[in-house]
C-alpha positions in Angstrom: 68.9 -15.2 59.3 70.0 -14.2 62.8 74.3 -14.4 62.6 74.0 -16.7 59.3 73.9 -13.9 56.1 72.4 -15.9 53.2 72.7 -13.4 50.6 75.7 -11.4 51.1 76.1 -7.8 48.7 74.8 -9.5 45.4 74.5 -7.3 42.6 73.3 -8.6 39.1 71.3 -7.2 35.9 68.7 -9.4 34.4 68.0 -8.3 31.0 64.8 -8.0 28.9 63.8 -11.2 26.9 66.6 -13.7 27.8 67.3 -16.9 30.1 69.3 -16.5 32.7 70.5 -19.2 34.7 71.6 -18.8 38.9 74.0 -21.5 39.3 75.5 -22.7 43.0 76.3 -25.4 45.4 73.3 -25.9 47.5 72.9 -23.2 50.0 74.7 -20.9 48.7 71.6 -18.5 49.2 70.1 -19.0 45.5 66.6 -19.6 46.5 66.8 -17.0 49.4 67.9 -14.0 46.4 64.8 -15.9 44.1 62.1 -14.9 46.6 63.9 -11.4 47.7 63.1 -10.5 43.7 59.8 -11.7 44.4 59.0 -10.0 47.1 58.8 -12.7 49.7 61.9 -11.6 51.6 62.3 -8.1 52.2 66.2 -6.6 52.0 68.2 -5.9 54.8 70.6 -3.1 52.5 70.1 -2.4 49.1 67.5 -2.3 47.0 65.5 -4.3 44.2 64.3 -2.7 41.0 62.2 -4.0 38.3 61.3 -2.5 35.3 62.7 0.6 36.4 60.2 0.5 39.0 61.8 0.3 43.6 60.1 -2.6 44.7 62.3 -3.7 47.7 64.2 -1.3 50.0 65.1 -1.5 53.8 62.0 1.1 54.2 59.4 -0.1 51.9 58.2 -3.8 50.2 56.3 -4.0 47.6 54.0 -7.1 47.8 54.3 -10.2 45.7 51.2 -9.5 43.5 51.9 -6.4 42.2 55.4 -6.9 41.4 55.2 -8.6 37.9 56.9 -11.8 38.6 55.9 -15.3 38.2 57.6 -17.5 40.8 57.6 -21.5 39.8 58.6 -23.7 43.2 60.6 -27.1 43.1 57.7 -28.7 43.9 55.5 -27.2 41.4 52.6 -26.6 44.3 49.8 -26.8 42.3 46.7 -26.5 44.0 45.3 -29.9 44.4 41.3 -29.6 44.4 41.8 -27.4 40.8 41.8 -29.4 37.5 44.7 -27.8 35.6 42.4 -25.3 33.8 41.3 -24.0 37.3 44.9 -24.2 38.2 45.9 -22.1 35.2 43.3 -19.4 35.7 43.8 -18.9 39.6 44.9 -15.4 39.3 42.5 -13.8 37.0 39.9 -13.5 39.3 39.5 -10.1 38.1 39.2 -10.8 34.4 36.1 -10.9 32.8 34.7 -14.8 32.7 34.8 -14.3 28.4 38.6 -12.9 29.0 39.6 -15.2 31.3 38.7 -18.3 29.5 40.3 -17.1 26.5 43.5 -16.3 28.7 43.1 -20.0 29.8 43.0 -21.3 26.4 45.5 -19.6 25.3 47.7 -21.0 27.6 47.0 -24.4 27.5 47.9 -24.3 23.8 50.9 -22.7 24.1 52.0 -25.5 26.7 50.7 -28.0 25.0 48.0 -28.9 28.1 44.9 -28.5 26.3 44.1 -32.1 26.3 44.5 -31.9 30.1 42.3 -29.1 30.6 39.9 -31.3 33.2 42.5 -33.4 34.7 43.9 -32.7 38.5 47.1 -32.6 39.8 47.6 -36.2 41.1 46.9 -37.3 37.3 49.6 -35.9 36.0 53.2 -36.6 34.8 56.1 -34.8 36.7 56.4 -32.8 33.3 53.0 -32.0 33.1 53.0 -30.7 36.2 55.8 -28.4 35.4 54.0 -27.4 32.4 50.9 -26.2 34.4 52.6 -24.4 36.9 55.0 -22.5 34.2 51.4 -21.6 32.5 49.8 -20.4 35.9 53.4 -17.9 36.7 52.3 -16.8 33.1 49.1 -16.4 32.8 49.3 -12.4 34.7 51.6 -11.8 32.3 54.3 -11.0 34.8 57.1 -9.1 33.1 59.9 -11.4 34.6 59.5 -15.3 35.2 61.2 -17.1 38.3 62.3 -20.8 38.6 63.6 -22.8 41.2 65.3 -25.6 40.4 62.4 -26.4 38.1 63.9 -29.8 36.7 65.2 -31.1 39.8 62.5 -33.5 40.4 62.9 -35.4 36.3 65.3 -37.9 35.7 67.4 -38.8 32.5 65.9 -38.4 28.8 62.9 -36.7 30.6 64.4 -34.4 32.1 66.4 -33.0 28.7 63.1 -33.8 27.0 60.6 -31.4 29.3 63.4 -28.7 29.6 63.9 -28.5 26.0 60.3 -28.3 25.4 59.4 -25.8 28.4 62.1 -23.7 27.4 61.6 -23.4 23.5 58.2 -22.3 24.6 59.6 -19.7 27.4 61.8 -18.1 24.5 59.1 -18.5 21.7 56.9 -16.5 24.5 59.3 -13.8 24.6 60.0 -14.0 28.8 62.3 -13.2 30.7 63.5 -16.0 32.7 65.9 -16.7 35.5 66.1 -20.3 36.4 68.2 -21.5 39.7 69.9 -24.8 39.3 72.9 -26.3 41.0 73.7 -28.6 37.8 76.2 -27.0 35.5 75.8 -29.2 32.7 72.0 -27.8 32.8 73.1 -24.2 33.7 75.7 -23.8 30.0 72.7 -25.9 28.3 69.7 -23.4 29.1 71.3 -20.3 29.9 71.8 -16.7 27.4 73.1 -15.1 30.8 75.0 -17.0 33.6 75.2 -15.8 37.2 77.6 -17.9 39.2 77.1 -17.3 43.4 78.7 -18.8 46.1 78.7 -17.8 49.8 75.7 -15.3 49.1 77.7 -13.7 46.8 77.6 -12.9 43.0 81.1 -14.6 41.8 80.9 -13.5 37.9 78.1 -12.9 35.6 78.5 -13.6 31.7 78.0 -15.8 28.6 78.1 -19.4 29.6 81.1 -19.3 27.4 82.9 -16.0 28.7 82.5 -17.9 32.7 83.6 -21.0 31.5 86.8 -20.1 29.3 87.9 -16.8 31.7 86.8 -17.4 35.2 87.5 -14.9 37.3 88.9 -17.1 40.1 89.5 -20.5 41.2 85.8 -20.8 42.8 84.2 -19.6 39.5 86.1 -21.6 37.4 84.8 -25.1 39.6 81.3 -24.4 39.4 81.3 -24.8 36.3 83.1 -28.1 36.5 86.6 -29.9 37.2 89.3 -27.7 36.7 93.2 -27.9 37.6 95.0 -26.2 39.4 99.2 -25.8 39.2 101.4 -23.7 41.9 103.7 -21.1 40.0 105.3 -18.2 40.6 105.4 -15.3 38.3 108.5 -13.4 37.1 108.7 -10.5 34.5 104.8 -11.0 33.4 105.5 -14.7 33.0 104.6 -18.0 34.8 106.4 -20.9 35.5 104.5 -24.5 36.8 105.0 -28.3 36.4 103.9 -27.5 32.9 106.7 -24.9 31.8 106.2 -21.5 31.5 103.0 -19.2 30.2 102.4 -15.7 29.8 101.0 -14.4 33.0 100.0 -10.4 31.9 98.9 -7.9 35.0 100.2 -10.4 37.7 102.7 -9.0 39.9 105.8 -11.1 40.7 105.3 -13.5 43.2 103.7 -17.1 44.1 100.2 -17.6 41.8 98.1 -20.1 40.0 97.4 -21.6 36.5 94.1 -23.0 35.8 93.3 -25.6 33.3 90.1 -27.5 32.1 90.9 -31.2 31.6 90.6 -30.8 27.8 93.7 -28.2 27.7 96.0 -30.6 28.6 97.2 -33.0 25.9 99.9 -35.3 25.2 103.2 -34.3 22.7 106.4 -36.1 22.0 108.7 -33.8 24.0 105.8 -32.6 27.4 106.6 -32.4 30.5 106.7 -36.3 32.3 103.8 -37.6 33.8 102.7 -41.1 35.7 99.1 -42.3 35.1 97.2 -43.4 38.3 93.9 -44.0 37.3 91.6 -43.9 34.0 87.8 -44.5 33.6 85.8 -45.2 30.2 83.2 -42.3 30.3 81.2 -43.1 26.8 82.8 -40.2 24.8 86.3 -41.6 25.6 88.7 -41.8 28.3 88.9 -39.6 31.7 92.6 -40.1 32.8 94.6 -39.0 35.7 98.2 -38.5 36.2 100.4 -37.8 38.2 102.4 -34.4 37.5 105.3 -34.2 40.1 103.0 -34.6 43.0 99.7 -33.2 41.3 96.9 -34.9 40.0 95.9 -34.0 37.0 92.4 -35.1 34.8 92.4 -34.5 31.1 90.4 -36.2 28.2 91.5 -38.9 25.9 89.8 -40.5 23.1 92.1 -43.7 24.3 93.4 -45.5 27.2 97.2 -44.1 27.9 100.1 -45.9 28.9 101.9 -45.9 32.1 103.6 -42.4 31.1 102.9 -39.9 29.6 104.5 -36.4 28.3 102.3 -33.1 28.7 101.5 -29.9 27.5 98.5 -27.2 27.3 97.4 -24.4 25.1 98.6 -21.6 26.7 96.0 -19.6 25.3 93.1 -22.1 27.1 95.0 -21.6 30.4 93.6 -19.4 33.5 95.5 -17.1 35.9 94.6 -16.6 39.8 96.5 -14.8 42.2 97.8 -17.6 44.8 
């Protein structure tokens, strides 16, 4: 967009029959990437292939309706003048009336909204509107379903309930799905495959466990939650930090960073001294912040801590990054 690059050499592969989650902060290019896949935005370089067919290049652009892709926007974008059945069947005008009615009835049953068939969008709850929007997107049996922040308008328990029900229905339908979100907890809870994105680039892809436990960079790590970064020096395959030495295979000698999730830190009798500077009860335990030689570190403890701690970490749970 003029001098602004929204998506920069982003490359990824989506696998059939799985739910992929595209995670990144607001403005990182997630929605633009989704619109490129759907055919609503052209590509300036590279290509998009769906089911082995090239649908976007610099010279050609297959229109959205011929891509076999369903897209659900953040606001659901239901037609206010059509009832639920009319919304779901909107894209099926080419079918004979009997076939169209059969397809609509099947989707209404599948997404548990048959009782709302004659209701209009303004009469529905947020969760019901989402079900209608997704049923409409699936009506033409797309190869790929794209959901842009589909749960952002819901709060608390309703969000969790609607999310679990919808994803269960989508898995049962065997759909290939991409969900865009900026919520790391949501992403790890729903994804078979995780795609981490920042500043228009794909940082890492993999399972939620792989991306959380083995981030490829500090930026990728922070997309999935808090990451403590300790400055260190590598010498002969070992990194030395304020917490002591740890193996650093493959890193060249010189400055580097040791990355730890809060749960990787633990108090031990003979650990490195640290001073507690803050602690908060967070339901499942205490979030304790301590000063470790001038660096603030956070750990999770079952009970509140006293004024001083001695800390250690499990080297197997650490990540290593070049300085």
